[in-house]
N, C-alpha and C positions, 0 to 999 in steps of 0.2 A: 203845302205845309203839312207836316206829319203830326198826327194826333199824339200828344204826350203819353197817352195810355196805351198806344199801340206797341210800344217797345220800351222796356225798362233798362236803365243802366245798371251795371253791376255795382254792388257795394265795394268800395275800395278794399283791396286785399283778398278778394274772393276768387279772382280769376284763376290763380294758380291752383287753389283748392278744387275748383270745378274741373280744370284740365286733369289734375291728378285722379280725380274720381272717375272721369270718363275713361282714362287710360287703364283703370282697373279692369275694364272689360276686354282689353287687348290692344295690340299695336294699331295705330291709326295715323292717317295724315292730317295736316292742319285743317283743311276744309271739312273733313269728316268730324273732327273734334268740335268745330264750330256748329255743325249741323246737329250733332248729338246733344249739345247743350241747348240749342234752340228747341229741338224735339222734346227733350226731357222736361223742359220748362213750359211746355204747351205754348211755344212761340212767344214767350214773354221776354226771355233773355236772348240778346243778340250780341255775339262777340265779333267785332270788326277785325279785319286783318291787321290794322295798325296797332291793335292791342294784343292780339293772339300771338303773332310771330315774335315780337319782343319778349313776351312772357315765356314762350317756349325756349327762346335763346337763353334767358336768365336761368331757366330750369335745367337746361343742358349744362350750363356753367357750374351750377350747384350740384350736379350729379344726380338729380331727381329723375331724369329721363335720359335715354340714349336715342340716337337717330341714325337712320340709314336711308339711302336713296333706293327706290324701287318703283315698279310700274303699278299704276292704279288699275281699277277694274275697266276704266275707259282707255287703257293703254297710254297713259300720260306718266311722265316721270314726276315723282313727288317724294318728299321727305317723310318717312314714317317714324313716328315717335313711340317709344316703349318705356313703360314705367320700370324704374330700378327698385331694388330693396330700400335704398335711401329715400326714394320717392314714396314708397308705401308707408314708411315710418313718418315721413313729413306729412302725408295725408292725414294720418291720425292726429298729429299735432295741430294741423290747420283746422280740422273739424272740431276738435275740442275747444280751441280758442274761439272759433266762430260761434259755437253754442254758448260759451261763457258770455260773449259780448251780446248775443241776441237775448239771453236771459236777463242781462242787465238792462237792455233797452226795454224789454217787456215790463220790467219792474218800474221803470220811469213812466211808461205809458199807462200803467194802471190808474183807474180813477182815484182821485184823492178822497180819503174818508172825510165825511162832513159831520 
């Protein structure tokens, strides 16, 4: 049985934002995106394939990313994703909304005045 503190689930609606942010660094394949999220979060956030690839597909359909097949460093065929201008704009929108929601949550979590 896995310890519940060993890995955290993403807050609903944040996966696309995290993917867009990672792709700001450059073109990357799906496994690389998941690894970067894990590494950047100090191994707290784990993105499973069952969530990652449907999210990437949704983002392709919305025009936030493009994709093309190429060889990885290990000589394997993989789909590489690249952020579009629409994706950069969407990242700004997603980040602002996330910050608005987290400020609201912080307000609720503040100790009550007695």
